[in-house]
N, C-alpha and C positions, 0 to 999 in steps of 0.2 A: 503494500498499499506507500510505502513512505516515495518510494521509487516513482511510483503515480503523482503522487502530490512534487517531487521535483521535477517531474517534467509540466506539470498546470503552470508551477509558478515558473518555469523558464518563457514557458509560451506568452503569459502572459506579461512578464518583462521582455521581450523581443517583442510583441504587439505595443507596447507603453512606448521605447525606446523609437521603434518604426511613426509612431505618431506623433511623439514629442521632436522629431525630426520633420515631419511634414508641418509642424505648425509655427516652426521658424519663421520668422519678419522676412522676406526679400532683402529688406535692408541692412540683417545680418550678416545676411548669407555676402553683401558684397562689399564687407569690410576685408580689405588687405589681408590684415592678421590671420579672418579666417580663412581664407583663401588660399594664405601661405600653411596653414597650421592641416586642412584639407588636403593639400598636395604632398607633405611630407608624410603626413600619421602614417599614411598604408605602407608606406617607404620602413618607418621603423617598427611598426607591425610584424612586418614580413621579415625583415633584418630578425627581429628578437626570436622570431619562432625556427626560423632558418639556423641560428643559433643554438638556441634551443635544442632541436633538432639532431643537429650535430658534436655539442661536444655535452651532453648530457647524459648519463642513463641513472633515472632515479634521481635519487639526493647526491649522487657521485659525480665529478667531474672526468672526463673523459676522454684520450686521446687515441681514435684507433680509426679504419680505413673511411667513415664517414666523413673524419679532418680530414684527411687526403686528399679523397673525393673532392672537398668543398673547396681547399684549396688549390686543387688541378682547376677546379671552374674560375677560380678567381682569377688565377695566371691568364687561364683564356682569354676571360674576360678580358682583361686589362690588353691584350692584342687584339681586343676588338673584331673577335669572331663572331659569327652568328650564334643566335641563342642554340640554334638546335644541336652546332658543332660541342657548345660550353656545356651541354649537358651529356652530350654523348662523352667529353671528355672526362666530366665526374664521376659518369657511370663506367667506365673503364678503368680507368684509376681506383675508384673501388673497387670493382672486383677482381684486382690485378693486387690490388694488398692485401686483402681475402684470400686469393687464392696462395699466396706468399706465408701462410699463416699470420698475420697482422689482426 
């Protein structure tokens, strides 16, 4: 029963956040600070999620094949390669490190 209560509260919370976003006046959304936050916030959240997935294992910090793949992706990205090549490099390096026992 507790799980259904948590699901119900999550649904209501998500709907309330969506409704609050629709009720914001247009003048507030046109402010430069709000525009800048709206542009940078998704990047920051994605970076935090990537770091958490690459370097965390429960409550411990780990450096394993995922970190090597992320480093390879960063290098290929700095070389201004297309996105598909960045993903391929990360996959290949991660798989290679895991195959070598890392």
